C-alpha positions, 0 to 999 in steps of 0.5 A: 397668766390668763392669756396662757390659760386661754391659749392652752384652752384654745389649743386643746379645743382645736385638738379635740375638734381635729380628733373628732373630725378625723374619727368622723371621717374614719367612721364614714370610710368604714361605713362606705367600705361596709356598703360596697362589701354588702353590695358585692356580697349581694350579687356574688361574683358580680358587681351590678345587674340591670335591664338592658334595652328597657324591656316592658317588664322589669327583671331582677337578679338575686344571689342566695348566699346559702345555696350559692345560686342566682335567680334571674328574672327577665323579659325582653322582646329578643336578643337579636337584630340591631338591639337587645332587651334582657336582664343582665347580672355582670361585672367588668373584666379585663383580658383572658377569663373562663366563665362556667355555670349551670343553668335551668329555666323554671318551668317547662312552659314558655317561648321556645326561643327564650334565652339564658346563658353567658354574655360578653358585652362591650357596654350596657348600651342596647346596641352594644357589640356582644357575644353570647353563649346561649341555651334556649327554652327548647334546648337549642345551644348556640354561640351568637354575636354582634360584631359592630355596634348597632349591626344586626346579629348574624343570619342563622346560617352563620351562627354556631349551633351544636347538634345536641340539645339540653345541656346544664353547664355552659362555659365561655372562655376568652383568650386574646380576641378568641372566644370559645363556648363549651357545654356539658352535663354535670360531672361530664367533660365539656364539649366545644360548641365553637369559637369566634374571633371578636376583633372589635371587643375591647380588652376591658368589657363586661361579663355576666349572666343574662335572661330574655323571655323572647316575649315582651309580655312575659317574665321568665325565671331561671336558676344559675348555680356553681358559678365560676369566673376565673382570670389569668387563663393559660394560653394555648396554641 
C-alpha cells in the first residue's frame, strides 16, 4: 500500500514538474514575441537601423508612433567612391516593391551635398552594391548607384539628375531588375527622375531610409513622414 502511495506521489510530482516547465516555456515564448513586436513597433515599417561604414560620429533613427514620422540623425564623409558612411533604417525586401515618403532636413545650414532619401542595398557592407534616390541639402535630386561591390560610384555625367530642385516626396520602385525614381510635391502627381537596371542586385536585398552629412565632423538631422512600403507591385510593360 505504501508503495502505491509512493508511486502515486512520484507520478503527481513529475506531472507538476512537466506542467510547470511547459508553463515556463510558454511564458518565455510570449515574452520573446512581445520583445520582437516592441522592436518592430519602435522602428515602424523597418526592422533595424545602424551606421554603415563606421562614421566618426554615431547616428540614430527614431520612430514617433503618434505622428507616424521618423527622425534620422547621421554623419559620414560621403556616399560615394568605393565605400559609404551614413545612418540607415532598413528592412529586408524580396521582389518588387514601391517605397514612398516625405523628406525634410532640419535647418537650412549644412553642407550642400548632405544627402537623405531611399536606398536599395545588397548588404550592410560599406562597399555594397546599392542604388539610392537622393535629395541633397541644396535641393538637387539624383538617382545614383554602385553596380559592383567595391566599385566607384559613377561619374556625375552618368548619374540621372532631375532639372528641377527641392521636392519633399521621393519614391523608389523596383520591378524585376529595373529600379525607378520619382519625386513630387505633397498632393501633386509624381514625376519620373529616371530608371536604371541593376543586374547584380539580389532579389533579397535591403530597403530603407538614409542620411549622410557629407562632413565627418557634423551630424545632420532630417524628418521623414508618410512612409509607405508596399510589395506585390503590378508589373507594367
